Each structure stands twice: as structure tokens, then as C-alpha cells.
N, C-alpha and C positions, 0 to 999 in steps of 0.2 A: 322365554320361561314362563310368561303370564298365561300363554294359551296352553302350555304343557301343564300348568299347575292346574289350571279350570277344567281341563279335560280330565284330569286325575279324580279331582272333586266332583265332578259331575259322574263318574261311576257310582261312587259312594251314597251320594243324593239318590241318583234312581234306584240304587240298592234297598235304600230305607223306603223311599216310595212304594217300591213293590212289594215290601213285608206289610204296609200299612195296608194298601188294596187289597192284598190277599185277606188281611184280617177283617175286612169291610165287607168281603164278599161272602163271609161265611165260609171259608174253605177250611177252617179249624174243624175237620171232621174226625181227629186220632184223640182219642181221650189223653186226660192228663199223663206224662210222661216223667220218667225221671232222669233225663239223660243228661243233666249237669252233675247228678251224683254217681253215675257208673263209670266215668274214668277213672282207671286203676292208676295210682302213682306207685313206684317202688321206693321204698324209703332205704335211704344210705347205709351201707355195710350190712344191716341186718337182712336186707333184701324182702322186709316184711311188706305186702302190699295194702295201700291206703286207699280209699276211696276219695271223693274231692272234700266231703265233710272232714276229713281228719288232717287235712295238710293245712298245715299253718304258716307256710311259706309262699312266696312266690314262686309257682312252678308251671311247667307247660308241657303237656303230653303230644308227640307227633307219634301218630299209629304207622301201623306198616302199610297201610292202603294209602295213607298220605306219601310216606316215603317212596313206595314204587310205583306211584301215579303214572308217570312220564317213563319209567323205567331208566332214570338215571343209574349208572355203574358206579357212582359215587355217593357213597350216603350223606357226606356232608355237604355237598352240591344241593342233593335233594332236600335240605332242610331251608334253605335259603329262600325269604319271603314269608315262611309260614308260622313265626313265632316273633312276637314282639320282645326287644330288648335285645336282638341276638343279630350279630352283623357276620357273616360269610364271607370274607375275601380271599382272592386268589393269588397265590404267592407264587407259582408255577404254571406254565399254560403251556408246557412240553408235552410229549405222549403220555408221561407218568406225571399228571399235574397233581398239583398240593395245594391246599385251602387251609385259612386257620378261621378258627372260631375265636369271637369277641363277644362277650356277655356284658351288657348295660356299659357304664361309663369307665375309663380308667382310674385305676389306683395307684399306679407307679409312672414315674418318666423315662425310667431306664430298662427297668425288667420287663417279663414277658407280659404281655395281655391276653393270651390265650385261656380259654377255658380248661379245666382238668377232664379227661375222656376217661369215663368209668365203665368197662364192659363187664357184665356179669359179675357185679359186685366186687369187680378186682380192677386197679388202677391200671389203664393203659395209655394208650396216646391217639391223637388225631391221624397219625398215619397209618395206625392198624384199622381204625374205625373206616378211614377211606378205603382200604382195601377189603372190607366185609360187603359180601353181595346184600344189597339193602332188601332182596327177599328174605334174607334168614334172620333180619331183625325184627323182633316183635313189637317193639316201642322203643322212643328215645324219649326221657324226661329230663327236661332242663330246667336245673335248679339256678336261679338267676341271681340270690342275694342273700338277704339278712334271713338268719337262722337256719340257712338250707346246707350250708358248706362248711360251717365249724367243724362238723366230724370228721373232716379231711385234712383239718389244720392249715400248713402254709401252703399246702397243694391246692387246697380249693378256694384259695382268695380270688381266684378269678371268675367264681362261678364253677358249675358242674354239670357235663354231660351224662348221664346215666343210660347205659344202653342194655338192653336187654334182647338176646336172643332167642329163637324161637326153641321150644321144646316140644317132647311126643305129647298127642294127644291124651287125656285122662277118660274118653269116651268109649276107650275099647274098639277092637276092629283094626285093621290095616288102613292106613290112609296114603296114597301115593300123590305127590304133584309134580308136574313137570311146567316150567316156564322157559320160555326162548324169545329171543329178540335179535332184532338186527337195526342198526343204524346207520346213516350215511351223515358224514361229517364234511360240512364245506366251511369256508372262510365267511364269518357274518359281515365284517367291515373291515375296510383298509381306511388310513389318513385320505382325505383328500389333497390330490397334490396337483399342482397348476399343469395345463397341457397348452401353454402357449410356446414355451420355450424348449430349447432341446439341449443334447448333450454338448457339453464344453463350458469354458469358463471364459471370463472378460468380454462375453459377445461372440467368441470365436469357436467354432466346430473343432474340438480335440477329441480324436476319435476314442481315447484313452482314460477320459476324465470320468470321475466318479460324480460330478456335480452337474446340474440343469442349467447352468449360466451361459448357455449355447446360444445361436442366434435364433430368432422368432421364427416359428414354422409356416409364417405368411411371408419370410423373407424371400424376395424373387431369386437371389441367388441362390436358395437351397429348397425353396416348397416343391415338394413332389418329386426331389431329384433321388436318385440311388446314392447313398453315403456309405461308406465303410464305418464298422464299428469293433472296437477291441483290437487287441494284438494279432497281427497278421499270422495266418495258421503255417505259412511257409515262405520260403526266400522267391519273392515274387520276380523280382527283377534280376534274380542269379548272380549278385555280386558276392554271394557268400554269407551275407549278414541278413538277419529281419532287423530293420529298423522301424521305431517310431517316433512321432515327434509330439512329446508331452506336453508342448507349450501352446502351439497355435495350431492352424490348418494349412501348414505349408508341407507339401507332398514330400514323401520320402522315396517313393518308387515301389514301397511293398503295400500299397494298401490294397491293391487289387486281391491280396490272398485273405484278406479281413473278410467276414461276414458282411454280407451287403443287405441293407433294407431302406425304404423309403424315409426319406426326413419328414416325419408325422408322428403324431401320437400311434403307438403300435396297439391296434387291439383297443378293446374297452379299458383293460389296466395290465398292463405288461406283468406288474409286480404279482398279480393274483394268478395269471397265468404258470406261475411257478410252482404254484399248488395245486395238489391234487384232490380228490374226493376222499375222505377215509371212510373207513367201516369200523363199525363195533358188533360184535358176536358174542351174546351173553345165552348162557344156558345153565340153568338150576334145576337139580332134581332132588326133591326131598321126600323121605320116607319117615312115617312116624306111628308109633302104636301107644298103647297103655292102658292102665285102668286105675282105680284107685289105691292100688300097691305099688304102682312102679311105672315109668315111661322109658320111651325111647324112641329118640330122633336121630336120623342121618342127613346132612345136606352136603350135596358136591356141586362146586361150582365152577363154571369155567368164562373167561372172558377173552377175547382175542381182539385186539384194536392195531388197525394199520392207521398209522398219522396221515395228515394233511401233507407232511414232508415225505417224500418217498423213502422207504426202507426203514423210517423212523416204526417200532412196533413194540406191542406190548402184548405178554401172554399172563394170564394170570389164572392158577388153577387152586381150589380152597376146598377142603373137608372140615364139615364140623359135626362131631358125635356127640350126643348129650344121652345121658342115660340115669336113673334114678330108682330106688327100691325104698320099701320099708318092711324091717323085719321085727316084730314086735315093737319094742321101744326104741331101736334105731332106725334112722333113715340115712340112706347113704345117695350122693351125688358126684357124678364125675362128667366132666368135660375134655375133648380133645378137639383141637384145633389146628389146623396145617394148612398156610397159604404160602404157596409158591408164584414168585413174580419174575419175569425175566424181560428186561429191556434192553432196545437199542437203539440210539438216536444220536443224529448229526450236530454239529456244533452249533452251540447255541446263538450265536453272532448272525447268523443264517438271514433272520429279518432284516435286521438292523442294517446290514448292508444292501439289501433289495430295495430297502425304503431311499437308498442315498442315489437309487438307479433313475435318470431322466425318464420322463413317457415314453420316449422314441425307442428308447433301446429294444432291440428284439430278444428280449430276456430267455424265453422258451427254445431259440435256436443255438443257443449253447450249450443245451442239453446232451448232444451226441458228443460233445468235445470234454467231459467230466475228467478225463487224464490230465488236462491242461490245466496249471494251477492257476493261471491267468486268463480271466474273461474278457469283459468288456472295458476294464479299464486296469490301470497297473498298480493301484494303490491298496486294492486288498484282493485276496484269493476268492475264484468265481466260487459261489456258492453253491453250483455242481461238483466242484471239485471237493468242497467240504463235505459237501451229503455223502459221497463216496469216501473218501482218504481220511476224513478226520472225526472218528466216530467214539462213542463212549456207551459201553456193555456193562450190563449189572444183572447178578442173579439173587434175589433175597428170599430168604428160606426163613419162615416165622412158624415157629412151635409152641403151642399154649397148651398146660395142661393144668385144670383144675380138678380137685378134689375135695370133698364135703361130707364130714358125718356130723350127725347130730344124735342127742340121746334125750328124748323126752321122759324125764323122771315122772310127771305127773301133768294133769291138765293145765298146769301153772308155772312149769319149771322146766325150761330147756336149754342143754349146753350142747354148742355146736363148733366146730372147726372149719376152716375153708383155707385150703391153701392151694397158691397158684405157683408155679413154676414157667418160667416163657423163655425161649431161645430166640435169638435174631440174628442172622448169621447175614450180611451183605457184601458180597465180592462185586467188586467193579474193577474196570480196566477202560482206559483211552489209549487211542493211539492218533498218531499224524503219521502217514506214509511218507511226508517230505515231498520235496520237489528239487531236482537240482535244473538249474538252468542251462540249458547249452550253450555253447560258446558261441553258436549261431546268431543268438539273439543279442550280442552286443551289448551285456550287461544293462539292460534297460529296465531289469526289476530283480531282487533278490531272490536266493534260494530261499525255500520253505524248510526249515530245521525239521527234522524227523524226529519221534519222541515214542517211548511208550510207558506208563505206567499203570501200577496195578495197586490195589488195596484191600484190606479186608477189616471188616469192622465185626466185630463179635459182642454180643449183649447178652446177658444172663440176669435175670430178674426173679426175685423171690417175693411173693406176698402172701402174708398169712393174718387171718383175724380168728382169735378165739373169742366168744361172746357166751354170755350168759343172761338169759331173758326169765324174766318172771312176770307172769299176768294175774293179777287178781282185782277181784272186785271187792274193794276195801270198804265200803258202804252200797248201801242202797243208792242203784244209779250212778255210782262212782268208781271207774275203772283205773286202774295203775297197771302200767306195762313199761317194766325197767328193762335195759339193757347196760351191761358192762362188759368191757371186753380189753383186748389189747392187740395192736397192730405191729408188725414187723414188716420191714421192707430192708431188702439188700439188693444193690444195684451195682454191676460189675460191667465195664466197658473195656476194650481192649481194640485199639487201632493200629494197626500193621499196613505199612507202605512202602513199595520200592518204585523204582523206576530210574529214567534219564534219558539222554537224547542219542541220538544217532545210530538207527537201526542198520546193522551190519549187512542183513539179508533181507530183503525187500519182502513184506508180508509175513514175517516170521515175528511173533510178538511175545518174545521172553525176556526177562532180565538180563541171562548171557547174551543173548543177540544185541547188547547196547554198548557202542564203544565208549560213551562217557555216564555210566553210571553215577546217578545222583548220591550225595553224602545221605545215610540214613537219617542223620541229626537236623538235615535241612527238610526233611517229611514228617507226615502226620505219624508218627510213633509214640504211642502214649497209652497210659492206662487210668481207669478212674475207679474208683469204689465209694460209694456210699450208703450208709445204712438210715434207718429210721426207727426208734421205738416209740411207743405212744400207748398210753392208757385212755381209753376212751369211755363216755358215760352217756345214753340217752334215756331220757324220762318223759312217756306220755300219760298225760291226764285227761280222761275223758268224762263229761258230765251228763247223763241223759240224751245223749247223741246229740248233743249240740251246743255243749262248750268244753274246747278242746286247749290243752296247754301243752307245750314241749319245751323242754330244756335239754342243752345239749353240750357236750364239752370234752376236749383233746388235750391231753397233756403229752407234749411231744418232745422229745431227745434225738435232736439231728445231728448227726455228723458233720453237715455242711457248716452248722453254726458253732461248732466246737472251737474254743479261744476264740471266738469273736470278740468279744468285750473284755477288759480288764479284769473282769471278775471270771473269766471262764465259764460264765454261765451258758449252756446252750441247750437248755430248756424250757418250754413255754407253754403257757394255758391259753387256749382257745375257746371261750365260751357263746353260747348263744341263747336266747329264748325267744319263744314265739307263742302266741296265743289266736283262737279264732274263736268266733260266736257267731251261732244261724239263730237270728231273732225269730225267721218265721217258722222254725220247728219250736223254737221257747215259748212263743206267745199264740200260735197259730193264727195266723193273721196273713192277709194278702189275698186270699182266695185264689181265682183262676188268673188273677190280671200279676200279681207279684208271687209268683209260685215257689220263689227261692230266694233266700237273701242271706249273705255271709259277710261279715267284717273280720279283719286279722289283723295283726300287726307282729313285728319281731324286730331283733336288736342281737348283733352278733359283733364280736371281734377276733380278727384273724392278721396274720402276718407273716412275713419270708424275707428272703433275700434274692428273689429270683433275678436280679440284675446283675449278681455275679457269679461265675461259674465255678465249676468244682475245682478246690486250691487255688483261687486266687485268694483267698484268706492268709495264704502261707507265703513267704518270700520264698523263692527257690531259684536256683540257677540256673540260665539260659544259655544257648548256645549263641557265642559272640558274632555279630556280624561287621563288617567292615575292619579296616587296616586295625591291629596287627592280626586278626582272627581269620578273615574271609582271604583265601588265596595262598595262605601257608603251607597248606596241606596237613594240618593237622587239626583238631577241634579243641577250642578253645571255650570256656564258659563266664561268664560275666553274672553280677548279681540282676535280680527281675527290676526292671527299672517302672513298673507298675506296682503298687503296693496298698495295702488296704489299710485306712486308719484303726488302730487297735481298740479306738474308743466307740467303732463302729455299732449301733444298734440296727436293728430288723425294722423293716418299715411296718408299722403295724395300722391297720385299717378298721375301723369302726364303722358298722354300716346300720342303719335304722329304714323301715319301712312301714309303710300300712296299706294293706288292699283290701279290695271290696270286688264282691263276686254276685251276680242277680240273675235269675232266670224270670221271665215275662212270659204271660200268654200260653202258659204249658210248655215252656222252653222253647217257645218259637222265637224267642230274644234272648240270648246269653251273652252276659259281660262278666269279664274278669279283668281286673285292671290292679294297678298299684303306684304309687309314689313312693320315692326313698331319697335316700340322703346318706352319704359317705365321708368320712375324714381320716386322710391316711396324714400320719407322723411320720417324721425321720426319712424323707425321700433320699433314695442311695442314687447317686450319681458317679462315673469317672470326671472328676476334675482336673485340670490342667496345672500342672504346677511349674513353678520356674525353673528353669534350664539350671540355674545355680546349684540347686539341688542335687542334681545328679539324676533326677527323676523324671520320667515323663508324665506321669499321671496319679491320683490318690483316688480310692474308692472313699468316698465319705457320705455323710448323711449332709444333705442342702436345705431342706425345706418341708414345708406342707402342702397338702392337697385336698379341696372339698368336692363334693360332685352332688348333682341333683338330677333327678330324673324322673319321666313319667312315663306308664306303658302301659297299653289298653289292648284287649281282644274283645271284638263283638262279633258274634254270629247271627245270621237271621236265618230262618226257615219260611221263605213264603207260600210255599205249598208242601203239604205233606198231606198224602192219602195213600191209599193200597197201591197205585200203580206210578205215583209221581213223588218225589223228594227234590227238592231244591235248597242246597245250602249257599249262602254267601258268607264269608269272613271277610273282616277286616281287622288289622293288627296296627297299631300306631305305636311310635316311640320317639321320645325326645329326650335331651339329656346334655350335661356336659359337666368337664371337670376343669375345676378351675385352681391355679397355682397362687396360694394364699400367702405364701412367705417363702424367702429365699436367703440363705446364710449369708454372713460374712456382707452385708447389704449389698449383694448382688442382685442386678434386676432382671438378668436372662441368664438362661444357658443353651446354648446351642448342644443340639443332640445330634443333629446331622446337617452340614453346612457347608457350602463352597463359597466364593467371593462375592456371588451374587442371588445366593438363594439358600434357604436352610428350612429346617425345623428346631423351634426352639421351646423352651418352658420360660415362659415370662411373668413375674410377679403381677397377679393383678389381671391376667390374661386366662379365656378359656384355653386350655390344653387341647391338643399341641396347637402353635401357631405357625403358619406360614410366612416367614419373611422374605423379602426381596429388595433388590434395588430398584428405583423407581424413576421416572423422568421427573426432571422439574419442570412445573406446570406454573402458570399464571393463576389468578383469583376465577380467570373463568375455564379453567382445565385444558388449557392449549399447553403443548409441548415447548417449551423455551430453547430454540437453537442459537447456534454460536452465529453471530452476525458475519463474520469472515468465512467460517468454513461450511455452514449450513448443517453441522453435525449436532446431535441433541445433547442437553445438559443432561447429566444423572447424578442423583443424590449421592453422595458418600456412604450416608448411613442407611441401612437395610430397614424397613417400612413392613409393617404388620399388614399382611393380605388376604389374611382370612382364617379360619380354622381346617383342620384337615380330617375332622369327623362329622358327619351328618348331624343338622340341628333337628332335621326331623326326617324320620323312616316310616312311609305307609306302605303294609303289605296287604295285598288282595286275594283272596282265594273263593274257589266257586265250586261248586260240583252239581250236576243235575242228572238226577235218575230218575228214566222214564221206561217203565218195565226192564226189558234188559238192556237199555243202553244207559252210559255214562258219560257225561261229559265233566271234565274238570279243567281247572286252569289255575295258576299261580301266577301274581304279578307283584312288582313292588317300585316305590318312588321314594328316593333319597336326595335331599335338597339343604342347602344351608351350610355347603362348606366349600373349599376350593381345591385343587390339587396342582402340582407341577408337573410338566409334561416334558421329559427329555427327548422325548420322540420330535417333538416340535421344535426341542431345539437344535436337534442334530438335523432335520429341514430345512431351517433357516441356514444353517451354514452350506448345504449342498445346492440351494436355488429352488426348493421344491415348493414353498409357501406359495399358496394362493394371492395374498397380498401382494407378494414381490411380483407378481406376473399381471397387476390389474390397471397397468399403465405401459407406456412403451418406455422399453428399458434403453433405447438408445439415446432419449433425450434427458436433458438435466433432470434429476429427481428433487423436487422441493418436497419435503416431508408435509402431511398433509394438517391441516389445522394447527399450525406451528406459528411461532412468534419470535422475534428477538428484540433485545433490549437497546434502544435507540433513544440518545438525549435525556435517559431517565425514565423512559415509559416503555411500554412493549407496543411493537407494530406487528401487524400480519405481516408472515411472511409469505410471498409471493413469486419471490426471483432470484432467492439464495438459496440453489441446490447444495447437495451434500458432495463432499469428496473428501477422502479418506487421510491423503498424504499430500505433503506439498509435491508429489511429483503427479498429483492428480487436480491441481488448481483449476477451476473452470478458466480461467484467464490465461491458462497454457496452452500452445499449440498443440499439445500430445495429449491434452486431457479426452478420458475416456469415460463417459458417463455409466456404462455399463460394469465397467472396473471399479468407479467410485460405488456403485450400487450394491456389487457383490461383497465389497468390501464391509459396506455397511450392513448387512443383511446376515452375510456369512463370516462376517469379521469380529473385531473385538468391540465393536459399538452395540448392533442390535443383541447379539448374543449373550452380551454382558449386563442387560437389563431384565433383572429376574422377572419383572410384570409383564413382558412380554410371553413367558410361559406358565403364567400360573393362572389358572381361570377357573370359571365355575364347574362345580363337580357335580351338579344337579344330573341325575339320570332316572328314566323311567325304562322298566326291562318287564316282558311278559317272560317269564323265566320257563314256564311249562303250560302246553296244551295236550289233552289227551283225552282220546273217544276209545270206548269199548263196547264191545256187547256180549252178554253172558246168554247164550242157548237156553231156554227153557227145558227144564227135565222132560218137558212130555216130548220135547223134538228127539232128545236122546235116545227116548225109548227104552229097551232094554240091555241097551249097551252097558259096558262096564264103567261107563265115564258118569261121573257125578256132576261134574260141572266144567263146561267149556266156553272158555272166554278168550274172542281175538279183539284186538287192538291198534290203533295207530298214536304216535305220539310226536311231539316236536319240543325240543328245550330253544331255548334262546330265540324264538321265532322273530320277535319284533325287539329292538333297542332303539330309546331315542335320548341322544344328549343334549346339553345347553348348546345353543346357537353358535356360542364360540369356540366349543371343541368339535372339531371339525375331524371328529372320529381319529383323533391323534392316539389316544390312550383311553382304555376302561378305567374310570376312576377308582373302581374297586380294585384293581390288580396292585400288587405291592412287591418288593423284591423280598421280604421276608416274612415272617410270620408275628413279628412284634407289631402290636397294633400300633405302637407310637410313631412307627414311620409311614402310616398309612397316609396316602396322598402326595407321597415323594416318589414318580415313577421314572427310573430311568429312562436310558434312550433306546428302549428296545433290545436292548443288547443280548439279555436273558429271557425274553418274551417270544411267543407267536401271536399271531391275530386271534380274536375270539372266534368261537365256531358256532355255527348253528347247525341244529341237527334234526334230523327227520327218519322215522322207523317204524315198525311195526311189531307186535308181538303175538303171542298163542300162550295161553296157561291151561292145562289140563289136569283135572284133578280127577284121581280114581279110588 
């Protein structure tokens, strides 16, 4: 990784050199600018616009131009790499992918770490943001920490992403814009698998195995010969049965009816052959008009996506209509947003099972036999069968209505109300057509049970803000802006589910067509209702446009907190204060060198209980499981076995930050950075209780945490003249959280763990920590093995293997404009952390790892760099090979080296050592490259076209991981949106490969 690190640093140093060079050559022909002051921020709740000078906390703007540079259909993905202190992680990589937004360091060990998403001053969700076409987003304002989020109370504890959608123009006239793009998606990378040994187990060619423990491809008995693969398609020998041998290569007589292929690696990559080239078609049409008294905007969007898995599709259609008018002292604004998303996708375990396939299996030849449940092995059903016969379908309708009215009493007093009602309905179904094994197959594999389930989730949310704003010059050069208000939120969710097993009529997916309907009590049939009342206040003081002070507070009454403590207090106050000072304006110094300097400081206190879901504060009855409840034919209930400590306190986090911004050489170099510190009291987690209590766990306060970090953004403009502008940006993030105290003398808390690896909160350690079992080693780092069996010795206690969040993140952006041409790119580099790869673990089981084939499997295997204890001293092991059981003793006449090796790599020994699967998570990614050309107005002539741009884009064109990560997994991938579980990646059972995308676009404005 030293070479990779050096390469990244070279880019930064080269950029710096280019800036200095440009300055020396006298290329600065542009007069002094105020670029650093022209960035517009949206103030939380009030929606008032602020320029950079007025902002007193760490915030960062991502413009529409930056978001849509590479035509990414997902606005969240388009943020990645462009802002310091922000991590975008992928939580689902299917056709309907999802991402999480994490800002700064963790403040909780169990609760959600995701940032709050606010769209047009209304609390929304990351899921809705991901569905908004980036083209209709005006800007994204990222409020990172202290002082900026207190106005949102417990919901803003993890930072806030404020999204502003486009509105109509105020310049008069009608403006029409049409954007269209097409992209082609292919698999970016797949895990490196060994290509020396083929299908089979224990060194034998077994035609129906899912492992790659078979003969070597250069074995004279098999090399280049045609071999049968998978279950025979018909009764070849005519004996009335189709028979296979699941244990060795002894023929059964029906092999002639199997798919035949040469015993050698099939093509360049047989797994990649399964996937197709996906397509994405995007179209957006915007119409806007307006003047000083009103505006109107209409945006229509469509997205058609066909995934790399055939028949996996997504269709999304959106409508956004915004309008507003002024009538005397009244002003009215309205917005209607409708999004309809339809998806169809196959069983998510396909990728995992493909990776279990040996490199010689002709996977694509089984495509024409998708009605056969079993393909090249008898241990899992064919991916082609699942692609066709096991599917999930969903239709989601999102409707959002915003209305606002304001009355301006005079130039100083303004009263407004903004109300939002949103409805989200998701109808989904999944079916399994099942498969009945014909008697002719002689019971060699089980039937596949057919099933059908359908669900309906309805969400109804209301959000309302009543605010009164007063703005006065209370003294010469001293302005006071005060906003007070009330916020009300009401959220209701209803889940309804039905289903069961046994389709009576194949292909008819209805509940009455089920022979075994499931009990409703065993399904997801629940209702949730929460509400929030809050009083809020915001004070802005400004003096002579160079000294600014902000104080904000929120007094919140949250129904989720009701009866949380013995005092029944469910209301809390969240305050913040911040200050900024611009000495270059105050004292008029700096000249042309230091044209802008600003310092700011902020402090806030927020809290919440995001770790605990709705109604978990109350002990409720649950449906009983096990005897005598299950199987009795009756529904029985028992007390809830997970309870909440009645003296539980919310997690309260206090944050402090200091920031610095400056501009040099007429803003040719601009800098914006902050250092911060946070402290969280009363961390909450579910703690296991003694079985003697009759409980399985209790939600309780377990300790404290503190965090520290630094973030910087720097932008260079080495060339800036009439025809050329080159911007080079870099952002840097470094931070950590540390568990400073755990209750009751505990030293660690397991958050996610197995017997060999897990994520822990460890007192005195950075959070979160990945711990795992390790080999016993001598003082030279050599593995200690048993002198008799050759098997490695494993420490019984888990050891710290690293942190699961990056220690350093470096983001790089560039934009070069030469007349009508624009070239832009975004990249980032993450390092200083580790991750657990479940994919590598499953590949070890099936004999796919490269290291398991770097030697002759037919010969005794001596663990490299190993020692054993002899006469009280460690002796280098050169002659004691491994064997897994007494039946595989090297001294036995029946000893089989490959059997011993397969059990070592794929059995309990290798797979039980966590350190084998925890590796460096360092990654460098070029996330976007885009080039476009905007035609000169002279070329367009007298046409009605005001602007015409064509372009080409690539997303994820280049990815480089640490050497030990042989493309097993992308370290950014996680199995849910909770940042605490980052770095723990399962066995690809719910993920697909990363994608690389290339395409083109056109934009026309009339």
C-alpha cells in the first residue's frame, strides 16, 4: 500500500505545484473576485438564505452542477468524495440500490449513525433523496456538527443534509430544459479465484459438487478431456432412473446426459459470464417561468434500469411541481411531488452461489435449462432457476404535498406556516414457484417448496412549522434577526402481510391459492404511531458584516420518550451557540494575498434514543414460540423477554468545534476547515441478562464515548481567464470515537459477533473495533502448530484486529473548462481501517482461494512459516503436514493429502480463525469522470435553442484495493444503514458485484 499512498499524495503535490506555477507566470489576469462569499447556504427550518460570511458553523454546499456532473441517477452516490467529514456507504447493491450517509464520527454504539435528510425544509429520508433525479436538486447543504443541527433536536444528532429542489426562474419568460442520458453497466470486478483445480472434493472429480477441491487441470487423467457437469438431463442408460454419484467419480451410467465441457478453466471468468450488460435510461424535462411576484416550475423525470441480472428491472417516474405568488403582504408557496417506483428482482443469494462454483464449470451452458431447479450441483438450486422462478416485485408510490403561507406585517416582522403531508405506500410480493423432483431422479435432491407472500406498508407523515421572524437594526451597524416557532410531527405506519406455502395452481400468486397459509400472528402485521411537539428559537446577531453570532434551541416533547424515566419526563431542551469573525473585513488587511479570513466556533448539546425502536419502551405481550405455543393450533401469548430499564436516560452528546476559512490571491486558493470534539453520556445498548431472570436482554445505559476529528477543504484555481478555468479541490477527513467508560466494570460489549470474529465497543479503544481469533505465534511471528497433527494452534480469546472506520479520507475533485469543453473528475482514498470479508470465508470453504492452490494439493501440506514446540523450544516446521482427523494420519495407508487440505482450508480449522478474513480496507476510487461540450450561441444561430450540451461520463472507472483484498469485497459495502456495523461484510448473500458505468448525455435549453 505504500505505492498506492505515494500515488495519491503525488496527485495533491502536483496540483499544488500547478497553482504556484500559474501564479509565478502571471496568469492571474482576472480582477479580485468574491467567490468565497457567493456560496449560498439554506438556514434550517426558516429556509432563509445565508452567504458564507453569515454561517457560523461547519457546513458545505454541493451544487447542482457537481451532483449531476456524471449523470448519476442516485443523488446520494453523487455526493461521495465531494465533501469532507462525509462517508457514503452502500447498504444494498441490487437493481434498487440503497446508501447511507454518515457525517463525522459516531456518537452512539447501537443507535443509527445516519444523517437526517431535510428536503425543502421538511424532514424526509435518505430513501426519498435517492429517488429524486439529481437534475431537479438545486443544492445540497451538509450541516456537519456543532451549532448547526440543534434546531432539529433528537433527529439532527448525526448531522443534517438539507436539500433544496429547483424552483421557477424569477427572470421572466418561459424556460424549458430537457436532459437525456444512457448508461451501460458492467461488473467492475470479481474476487480473484484459483484456476488450477476444478470441480470436485477430496481431489476427486465429483460432477455435482459445489466445491473446487477436485483434480488439477494439468492432471494427465483429466487434462483437456471432455467431462460431465451437473445433474443429468435425462435417463441416459435407460434403466428408469437418473442417478448421480455425490461422493466420487465412479460412473453411474447417466453421465452422458449431463452438460459436457473441457476439464479446464471455462473462458476468462465463468462467473462473469452469468451477468449481462445493464442499461440505464434517464430523461428529465423541466419547465419554469416567473417574475418578481411569482414563479412556477414543473419537472418530469423518468428512469428505466435493466440490471446485470437478466429480468431484474427498475422503472421510476417522478413529477415535481412548485409554485408561489405574492399578493400584497401575503406570499404563498406550494409543492407537489409524486414518485412511482416499480422493481422486479431475483433471489439475492445468486451471487454467493455463483462464487461457490469452480472455474471450470460452464455456467452459461445451463441458461437454457432454467426450469430445472438443479444445475451443476445438488446442494443449491441453479441461479438460472432462481432468476426465473424465485422473484420479488414491488411498487412504491410516494406523494408529498407542501403548502406555505406567510404574512409580512412590515419590513421587520414576518409570520409563516409551512405544512407538509406525505404518503408512502409500498406493495410488495415474492414468490417461489417450487420444484417437484420427478421419481426418475431417485431422490438425489429434495423438492423445492413453493410459496407466496405479499405485504403492504403505508406511511403517513405530517410535518408543520409555525414561525415568527423579527428583523431589526437595533443599533448602528448591529442587526438582530429572531425566529421563534413551533414544530409538530405526526408519523403513522401500518404493516400488513399475508402468505404461506404450497401453490395449488402453478403461477397463480394469490393467498387463496395457498395450501398452507401462514398464521397472521407470525407475519409482519403491526402499527406504529409517534408524534413530536417542539418549540424552537433562533437568534442571529450581526455587527458591521464581519461579526456574527447565532444561538438556537429546541424544547422537544417526543412520544417515543414518554415514560422513559421514573420521573415520566419526556421533554428535553437542545441548545447551541456559535460565533464567526472576519478580521479581513474588520481591519481591512491582507491585500491581494490574503483577501479573506474567517474564524468561527460553535457548541451544542443534542440527545436521543435512536437505538430503541417504537414501543420498545413498553413491555407488551408477544406471540409465543415453541411448546406449548407452536403447533397447538391456537395463538398464545407470553410476556416480552426484552425490556427497557425504567431509569434509562437518553444519549446526550455535547459537541464543540472551531473553524477556519480563508482565500488567497483573489480566491485562487480557498480553504475551509474545522476541528471538533464530541462527548456522549449514557450510551444505550441491549445487554444480555441472566437466563434465571426469564429475560433475554435489557436496554440500558452502559457508558460514555468521546470523539475528535479534523476536516479540511481546499480549492486551487491555477488557471482562470476568459477562455480557461481549472479548479482542483481536495478534502481531508480524519477522526475517531473512543469508548471512555463502560458500566458495571465491563471491558467490552459485543455488538455483532460470532465465535471467531465480531464488532465490539471496547473501553479505552477506538470505536468500533473488529476483534477475531488469531493464530498462536512465536516471538518471530511464526505460526505455532501441533507437533503431532501439523494443525495450527488458535488463541481462545479474541484479539483486536483494527478499527472499522477509516482513519483518513482524502477526496479529490477537478474541473477544467476550456471554452465550451468541460472535463471533471472525482476520486477518493480511504485508509487506516480493516474489514471482515464473509465472501473470502465462503470461498475458503469451497476451495476457491488462490493461496489454497499455490502448491501441489496431492502432496502433504506443511503450513508455511510454522514452528512446533520440541524440548521446550520452537523448531521450524519443515516435515509435519496437516491432517484433520485420525483417519487422515500421514502414517496411515489411507492418508489423503487433499482430504486433509480441504478440511484445513474449508473446514473448522482455517475458517475458525478470524484473522484470515480481516484485512486492510484501504481503497482508492475514481468515482466519476465526465467530459462535455457546450455549443457556442453563435453556432446555434437563430434557433430557439439557448444552450446545447453533449457529454460522456464514466462512474467507478478505476478502483484499487489493498493487495491482500483480492477483490473479495468493497470495504464500503455494509449490510445495513447503521454505521456501527461498517466493515462487517457478509458472504455476499445479499449483495451483487460492484458496477462500472459508461454512457453519454445531452442537455437542451430553450
